VOPAGU-2260 file (C-alpha; in pm, 1 decimal, decimal comma):
REM VOPAGU-2260
SITE   aa  ch    i         X         Y         Z
SITE  UNK   A    0    1287,2   -2270,9    -332,3
SITE  UNK   A    1    1358,2   -1963,5    -547,4
SITE  UNK   A    2    1550,5   -1673,6    -399,8
SITE  UNK   A    3    1307,2   -1420,6    -249,9
SITE  UNK   A    4    1434,3   -1069,6    -297,2
SITE  UNK   A    5    1442,5    -800,0     -32,6
SITE  UNK   A    6    1317,2   -1027,8     250,8
SITE  UNK   A    7    1522,3   -1066,3     567,8
SITE  UNK   A    8    1438,8   -1367,2     773,8
SITE  UNK   A    9    1206,4   -1153,3    1003,4
SITE  UNK   A   10    1020,0   -1012,7     709,8
SITE  UNK   A   11     993,8   -1374,8     561,8
SITE  UNK   A   12     854,2   -1514,6     879,0
SITE  UNK   A   13     586,9   -1250,2     911,5
SITE  UNK   A   14     498,4   -1275,9     528,2
SITE  UNK   A   15     469,4   -1659,4     555,7
SITE  UNK   A   16     275,8   -1652,4     881,6
SITE  UNK   A   17      28,6   -1390,9     762,8
SITE  UNK   A   18       1,1   -1555,3     421,0
SITE  UNK   A   19    -118,0   -1870,9     605,6
SITE  UNK   A   20    -357,3   -1684,5     832,7
SITE  UNK   A   21    -509,6   -1483,1     536,3
SITE  UNK   A   22    -576,5   -1812,5     341,9
SITE  UNK   A   23    -719,2   -1984,1     653,5
SITE  UNK   A   24    -931,9   -1690,5     789,7
SITE  UNK   A   25   -1020,2   -1482,2     471,3
SITE  UNK   A   26    -997,6   -1726,5     188,0
SITE  UNK   A   27    -771,8   -1459,9      57,2
SITE  UNK   A   28    -737,5   -1421,4    -330,3
SITE  UNK   A   29    -555,0   -1198,3    -561,3
SITE  UNK   A   30    -724,9   -1112,6    -890,7
SITE  UNK   A   31    -496,3    -984,8   -1157,8
SITE  UNK   A   32    -180,3   -1110,7    -982,3
SITE  UNK   A   33       0,3   -1123,5   -1320,4
SITE  UNK   A   34     -26,2    -734,0   -1323,3
SITE  UNK   A   35     174,0    -698,3    -997,4
SITE  UNK   A   36     515,3    -538,6   -1051,3
SITE  UNK   A   37     779,9    -760,3    -889,3
SITE  UNK   A   38    1090,0    -602,7   -1014,3
SITE  UNK   A   39    1185,5    -233,8   -1054,1
SITE  UNK   A   40    1057,4      64,6    -887,4
SITE  UNK   A   41     683,7     105,8    -842,9
SITE  UNK   A   42     443,4     273,8    -624,4
SITE  UNK   A   43     156,3      54,1    -513,2
SITE  UNK   A   44    -144,5     247,3    -404,8
SITE  UNK   A   45    -441,7      94,7    -218,4
SITE  UNK   A   46    -767,3     195,8     -34,0
SITE  UNK   A   47    -731,2     186,2     338,8
SITE  UNK   A   48   -1009,2      24,8     555,6
SITE  UNK   A   49    -844,3    -197,3     798,6
SITE  UNK   A   50    -532,4    -255,1    1012,4
SITE  UNK   A   51    -487,4    -564,6     804,4
SITE  UNK   A   52    -441,6    -372,9     480,5
SITE  UNK   A   53     -51,8    -350,3     480,1
SITE  UNK   A   54      10,9    -716,2     510,3
SITE  UNK   A   55    -281,7    -805,2     292,1
SITE  UNK   A   56    -110,1    -606,5      17,4
SITE  UNK   A   57     245,4    -727,9     100,1
SITE  UNK   A   58     164,1   -1102,3      94,1
SITE  UNK   A   59      33,0   -1056,2    -268,8
SITE  UNK   A   60     389,6    -990,4    -375,8
SITE  UNK   A   61     641,9   -1281,2    -407,7
SITE  UNK   A   62     925,0   -1038,9    -326,6
SITE  UNK   A   63     969,4    -793,0     -39,8
SITE  UNK   A   64     805,9    -448,2     -57,5
SITE  UNK   A   65     826,5    -132,8     156,3
SITE  UNK   A   66     538,3      34,9     344,9
SITE  UNK   A   67     466,9     379,1     483,1
SITE  UNK   A   68     354,9     345,6     859,2
SITE  UNK   A   69     255,0     599,3    1123,2
SITE  UNK   A   70     548,4     712,1    1328,6
SITE  UNK   A   71     336,9     646,6    1639,4
SITE  UNK   A   72     354,4     272,0    1580,8
SITE  UNK   A   73     729,0     269,2    1609,2
SITE  UNK   A   74     729,1     219,8    1998,1
SITE  UNK   A   75     876,0     -61,3    2222,0
SITE  UNK   A   76     923,0    -389,3    2045,0
SITE  UNK   A   77     766,0    -236,9    1722,3
SITE  UNK   A   78    1045,5      15,7    1698,7
SITE  UNK   A   79    1270,8    -279,5    1639,1
SITE  UNK   A   80    1022,0    -495,5    1437,7
SITE  UNK   A   81     883,0    -245,4    1198,9
SITE  UNK   A   82    1209,6    -140,9    1019,7
SITE  UNK   A   83    1273,0    -509,3     959,5
SITE  UNK   A   84     935,3    -528,7     801,2
SITE  UNK   A   85    1062,6    -266,1     560,9
SITE  UNK   A   86     842,1       7,3     717,8
SITE  UNK   A   87     911,9     370,4     667,4
SITE  UNK   A   88     784,4     601,4     956,4
SITE  UNK   A   89     562,4     891,7     865,3
SITE  UNK   A   90     482,2    1168,8    1110,6
SITE  UNK   A   91     112,7    1248,6    1023,5
SITE  UNK   A   92      81,1    1513,4    1283,7
SITE  UNK   A   93     371,8    1709,4    1169,7
SITE  UNK   A   94     465,6    1594,0     819,6
SITE  UNK   A   95     809,6    1680,1     698,1
SITE  UNK   A   96     993,9    1609,0     372,7
SITE  UNK   A   97    1246,7    1359,5     517,9
SITE  UNK   A   98    1014,8    1057,7     507,1
SITE  UNK   A   99     893,2    1159,4     160,4
SITE  UNK   A  100    1244,1    1201,9      34,0
SITE  UNK   A  101    1339,0     865,0     169,1
SITE  UNK   A  102    1039,7     713,5      -4,2
SITE  UNK   A  103    1129,8     872,0    -336,6
SITE  UNK   A  104    1492,4     748,1    -297,9
SITE  UNK   A  105    1377,2     393,4    -233,3
SITE  UNK   A  106    1152,2     402,8    -537,8
SITE  UNK   A  107    1429,2     538,5    -751,7
SITE  UNK   A  108    1659,1     259,3    -635,4
SITE  UNK   A  109    1428,1      12,7    -790,4
SITE  UNK   A  110    1209,4    -108,0    -503,7
SITE  UNK   A  111     828,2    -127,9    -451,6
SITE  UNK   A  112     658,7      83,7    -205,4
SITE  UNK   A  113     303,5      28,8     -78,6
SITE  UNK   A  114     114,5     357,0       5,9
SITE  UNK   A  115    -242,3     429,8     136,6
SITE  UNK   A  116    -310,3     768,3     -22,7
SITE  UNK   A  117    -594,1     844,6     222,2
SITE  UNK   A  118    -347,2     858,7     506,3
SITE  UNK   A  119    -564,7     684,2     750,3
SITE  UNK   A  120    -822,6     400,4     776,2
SITE  UNK   A  121   -1180,1     469,6     680,6
SITE  UNK   A  122   -1435,0     414,7     952,0
SITE  UNK   A  123   -1713,3     295,3     740,6
SITE  UNK   A  124   -1531,1     132,4     439,4
SITE  UNK   A  125   -1594,7     430,2     207,8
SITE  UNK   A  126   -1290,8     596,6      42,7
SITE  UNK   A  127   -1165,1     927,8     190,6
SITE  UNK   A  128    -990,1    1201,2       5,4
SITE  UNK   A  129    -628,4    1140,1     -83,3
SITE  UNK   A  130    -352,1    1352,2      74,8
SITE  UNK   A  131    -150,9    1559,7    -151,0
SITE  UNK   A  132     169,6    1392,6     -47,0
SITE  UNK   A  133     117,3    1086,3    -277,8
SITE  UNK   A  134      95,4    1332,1    -569,5
SITE  UNK   A  135     435,7    1475,1    -467,9
SITE  UNK   A  136     587,9    1131,6    -457,6
SITE  UNK   A  137     438,5    1041,1    -798,7
SITE  UNK   A  138     572,9    1354,6    -938,5
SITE  UNK   A  139     923,4    1330,0    -821,8
SITE  UNK   A  140     976,7     953,3    -834,4
SITE  UNK   A  141     855,5     904,2   -1180,7
SITE  UNK   A  142     803,0     531,1   -1146,8
SITE  UNK   A  143     492,3     314,5   -1245,1
SITE  UNK   A  144     191,2     377,5   -1014,1
SITE  UNK   A  145     -18,0      59,6    -969,3
SITE  UNK   A  146    -356,8      75,1    -814,9
SITE  UNK   A  147    -497,1    -214,8    -617,9
SITE  UNK   A  148    -815,4    -235,4    -413,2
SITE  UNK   A  149    -914,6    -457,2    -117,6
SITE  UNK   A  150   -1255,6    -598,0     -82,0
SITE  UNK   A  151   -1376,8    -755,3     239,1
SITE  UNK   A  152   -1097,4    -617,3     462,4
SITE  UNK   A  153   -1337,1    -367,2     630,8
SITE  UNK   A  154   -1577,4    -643,6     713,0
SITE  UNK   A  155   -1293,7    -867,3     843,9
SITE  UNK   A  156   -1146,9    -610,5    1075,5
SITE  UNK   A  157   -1306,6    -262,9    1077,4
SITE  UNK   A  158   -1141,5      29,9    1241,0
SITE  UNK   A  159   -1198,2      15,1    1622,1
SITE  UNK   A  160   -1242,7    -361,8    1629,1
SITE  UNK   A  161   -1013,5    -568,2    1848,1
SITE  UNK   A  162   -1025,2    -903,7    1657,1
SITE  UNK   A  163   -1074,3   -1003,6    1312,5
SITE  UNK   A  164   -1356,9   -1240,5    1192,9
SITE  UNK   A  165   -1385,2   -1491,8     911,8
SITE  UNK   A  166   -1451,7   -1301,2     592,7
SITE  UNK   A  167   -1376,4   -1335,1     219,4
SITE  UNK   A  168   -1098,0   -1082,8     135,6
SITE  UNK   A  169    -994,7   -1014,1    -220,9
SITE  UNK   A  170    -723,6    -798,4    -354,7
SITE  UNK   A  171    -799,6    -680,1    -713,2
SITE  UNK   A  172    -495,4    -559,4    -919,3
SITE  UNK   A  173    -557,3    -271,3   -1162,3
SITE  UNK   A  174    -369,8    -139,7   -1456,3
SITE  UNK   A  175     -74,8     114,7   -1402,1
SITE  UNK   A  176    -209,3     465,0   -1400,7
SITE  UNK   A  177     -99,7     679,9   -1685,4
SITE  UNK   A  178       2,3    1038,2   -1625,4
SITE  UNK   A  179      75,2    1305,7   -1883,4
SITE  UNK   A  180     408,7    1480,5   -1891,2
SITE  UNK   A  181     230,0    1799,4   -1786,6
SITE  UNK   A  182      81,7    1646,3   -1492,9
SITE  UNK   A  183     414,9    1515,3   -1366,3
SITE  UNK   A  184     595,8    1845,5   -1434,8
SITE  UNK   A  185     349,4    2067,3   -1250,2
SITE  UNK   A  186     447,5    2186,3    -912,6
SITE  UNK   A  187     270,6    2305,2    -595,5
SITE  UNK   A  188      13,4    2174,2    -363,9
SITE  UNK   A  189    -283,7    2212,1    -604,3
SITE  UNK   A  190     -86,8    2017,3    -876,7
SITE  UNK   A  191       7,5    1739,2    -628,8
SITE  UNK   A  192    -359,1    1721,9    -503,1
SITE  UNK   A  193    -476,5    1687,5    -859,8
SITE  UNK   A  194    -242,7    1388,5    -903,5
SITE  UNK   A  195    -358,4    1243,4    -570,5
SITE  UNK   A  196    -731,2    1279,3    -662,3
SITE  UNK   A  197    -653,3    1094,6    -994,7
SITE  UNK   A  198    -494,7     818,5    -798,7
SITE  UNK   A  199    -793,6     770,2    -565,1
SITE  UNK   A  200   -1026,8     774,0    -867,0
SITE  UNK   A  201    -833,1     496,6   -1033,6
SITE  UNK   A  202    -849,5     291,5    -713,3
SITE  UNK   A  203   -1224,6     361,5    -688,3
SITE  UNK   A  204   -1274,3     247,8   -1042,7
SITE  UNK   A  205   -1146,0    -107,3    -972,0
SITE  UNK   A  206   -1437,2    -343,8    -931,9
SITE  UNK   A  207   -1475,5    -687,8    -773,9
SITE  UNK   A  208   -1523,1    -945,1   -1057,7
SITE  UNK   A  209   -1842,1   -1142,4   -1044,4
SITE  UNK   A  210   -1816,7   -1490,8    -889,7
SITE  UNK   A  211   -1714,9   -1728,0   -1173,1
């Protein structure tokens, strides 16, 4: 078995278990897997429709990735588990720069970080507006930004549901988003929001291929 980078045994155990569940329950498929960035810093951006989204994006990668997760999830046993699953706590109620700076540092160190620009799960499966924070990270980290889109995750486990159901789930990998030098140099909330809007637009443009 080849060496899997950036996976402690707890991450690997969760990755292996959920990959098996995804295959069995969701007939999980990755379209465009060859476009995934497995080495070097990259920000992987995805739509957010289900609690299943982070592992569904994570298991597409053969090496470990990092995730941004709500600070409120880091309680009890999860306070011990989530850091071992490479999760970075984000305070959505009182956002500060510490988590963003940590994320940028991880990206610049050559790791992949999975981020959901909307900041919360959609109730109806439709995409929400991106938060400006993703624009700030893109501007400061200056690493490739890879859009991916999940299809079927909302139907498998919508927000508010207690249990998942059998449902085809497909992750489609897009092409890296290109930003101009002017876009990346611009500063201020409006500039960061413009980058965030472009990110969401690129995610929305990804289509589910027709059944072959």
